[in-house]
C-alpha positions as CSV (number, residue, x, y, z in Angstrom):
1,M,138.9,114.5,91.0
2,I,138.2,114.3,94.7
3,K,141.2,115.2,96.9
4,T,141.0,113.5,100.3
5,V,143.1,113.6,103.4
6,L,142.6,110.7,105.8
7,V,142.6,112.0,109.3
8,L,142.8,109.4,112.2
9,I,141.6,110.6,115.5
10,T,142.2,108.3,118.4
11,L,139.3,108.7,120.9
12,G,140.7,106.1,123.3
13,A,142.6,108.8,125.1
14,L,139.6,111.0,125.6
15,P,137.6,110.6,128.8
16,H,134.2,110.4,127.1
17,A,135.2,107.7,124.6
18,A,133.2,104.5,124.9
19,S,135.9,102.4,123.2
20,A,139.6,102.5,122.3
21,Q,138.7,101.7,118.6
22,G,139.0,105.4,117.7
23,S,137.1,107.5,115.2
24,I,138.1,108.2,111.6
25,A,137.3,111.4,109.7
26,L,137.8,112.3,106.1
27,A,138.8,115.8,105.2
28,V,137.7,116.3,101.5
29,E,138.6,119.4,99.5
30,G,135.6,121.1,97.9
31,W,133.1,119.7,100.3
32,N,131.5,121.1,103.5
33,T,131.3,118.5,106.4
34,E,128.7,118.1,109.0
35,T,128.0,115.2,111.4
36,R,124.6,114.5,112.9
37,N,123.4,111.4,114.7
38,D,126.6,109.5,113.9
39,V,126.3,110.2,110.2
40,T,129.0,112.3,108.5
41,Y,127.6,114.4,105.6
42,Y,129.6,116.0,102.8
43,R,127.8,118.7,100.8
44,C,129.3,119.9,97.5
45,A,130.9,123.3,97.8
46,S,132.8,123.4,94.4
47,S,132.2,123.0,90.7
48,A,134.0,119.6,90.7
49,C,131.1,117.8,92.4
50,A,127.8,119.4,91.1
51,A,125.5,121.6,93.1
52,G,123.2,119.6,95.3
53,S,125.5,116.6,95.6
54,V,125.7,115.0,99.1
55,V,127.8,112.1,100.2
56,S,127.4,110.5,103.6
57,Y,128.8,107.6,105.6
58,K,128.1,105.9,108.9
59,R,129.7,103.1,110.8
60,Q,127.3,100.2,110.9
61,P,127.0,97.1,113.0
62,H,129.5,94.6,111.7
63,R,127.3,91.8,110.2
64,T,129.2,89.7,107.8
65,T,126.2,87.4,107.1
66,I,124.3,90.0,105.1
67,T,123.8,88.7,101.5
68,I,123.4,90.7,98.3
69,V,119.8,89.3,98.2
70,D,119.1,90.7,101.8
71,F,120.6,94.0,100.8
72,E,118.6,94.2,97.6
73,N,115.3,93.2,99.3
74,H,115.8,95.8,102.0
75,H,116.3,98.6,99.4
76,R,113.4,97.4,97.2
77,G,111.2,97.3,100.4
78,L,112.2,100.9,101.2
79,A,111.5,102.0,97.7
80,K,108.0,100.4,97.7
81,Q,107.3,101.9,101.1
82,N,108.2,105.4,100.1
83,A,106.9,105.6,96.5
84,G,103.8,107.9,96.4
85,Q,104.4,109.2,99.9
86,G,104.7,113.0,100.5
87,K,106.7,114.6,97.8
88,V,107.9,111.3,96.4
89,R,106.2,110.3,93.1
90,D,108.2,107.2,92.4
91,V,111.4,105.3,93.4
92,R,113.3,102.9,91.2
93,I,116.1,100.5,92.2
94,A,118.6,99.3,89.6
95,D,122.2,98.2,89.2
96,V,122.3,95.9,92.2
97,K,125.8,94.5,92.5
98,Q,128.5,93.2,94.8
99,R,132.2,93.5,94.4
100,L,135.4,93.0,96.3
101,V,137.6,96.1,96.6
102,D,141.0,95.6,98.2
103,G,139.6,92.9,100.5
104,V,136.4,94.9,101.4
105,R,133.0,93.5,100.3
106,V,131.0,96.3,98.7
107,M,127.2,95.8,98.1
108,Q,125.5,98.6,96.2
109,V,122.2,99.7,94.6
110,S,121.4,102.6,92.4
111,R,118.2,104.5,93.3
112,A,116.3,107.2,91.3
113,V,113.7,109.2,93.1
114,E,111.1,111.1,91.0
115,W,109.7,114.0,93.0
116,T,106.3,115.6,92.6
117,D,107.9,118.8,91.3
118,G,109.3,116.9,88.3
119,T,112.9,116.7,89.4
120,T,114.8,113.4,89.9
121,T,117.5,112.6,92.4
122,H,120.0,109.8,91.7
123,A,121.7,107.9,94.5
124,I,124.0,105.0,95.1
125,E,123.6,103.3,98.4
126,S,126.1,100.8,99.7
127,R,127.4,98.7,102.5
128,L,131.1,98.1,103.0
129,I,132.1,95.1,105.0
130,G,135.7,94.9,106.0
131,P,137.6,92.4,108.2
132,D,136.2,93.8,111.5
133,K,134.2,96.9,110.7
134,S,131.3,98.0,108.4
135,F,130.1,101.3,106.9
136,S,127.2,102.5,104.8
137,L,128.1,105.0,102.0
138,V,125.5,107.0,100.1
139,S,126.1,109.4,97.2
140,D,123.2,111.6,96.1
141,S,123.0,114.1,93.3
142,P,120.7,115.6,90.7
143,R,122.9,114.0,88.0
144,R,123.6,110.3,87.6
145,D,127.2,110.8,86.4
146,Y,128.1,113.0,89.3
147,T,126.5,110.6,91.7
148,A,128.7,107.8,90.4
149,N,131.9,109.9,90.3
150,N,131.4,111.2,93.8
151,F,130.6,107.7,95.1
152,E,133.7,106.1,93.5
153,G,135.9,109.0,94.9
154,F,134.7,108.5,98.5
155,L,134.5,104.7,98.2
156,R,138.3,104.5,97.6
157,Q,138.9,106.3,100.9
158,L,136.3,104.4,102.9
159,V,137.7,101.1,101.7
160,I,141.0,102.0,103.2
161,I,139.3,102.7,106.5
162,A,137.2,99.6,106.4
163,S,140.2,97.4,105.7
164,I,142.1,98.6,108.8
165,K,142.1,95.7,111.2
166,G,141.7,96.5,114.9
167,P,144.2,95.4,117.6
């Protein structure tokens, strides 16, 4: 089980803040956190999440008009573009779905990447669209079951954040 603490940091009071919307960070037990280029990465640091697991999220432009077809086509295009490139042998997209979780629209695809060294990485890529903010959430692991478990654990917390309406 993923234990998460929701930490709200209001950046509006800081001189370098571009907006008063604030920033939100998740503190997750058993995961090391790193932020680069506006993407927050969580790397597994315990036996509860499987070695090699990575979960990341990023605030995205709030575009409510994105359809599940647009989302699927985008990910199928990326898969086609990257298959056979560098160390990537093949990329498969599956389980395209859309659901509503506590008022937040969640579009997601599962992706399996077969590498030239014979290993496979499983990922779930998603877009969360709340009332006035959107996020991407990606879970990546060598094991499909851990990928899904990690994704669902982080999803619950990010849905809370995405559903918070601004002033």
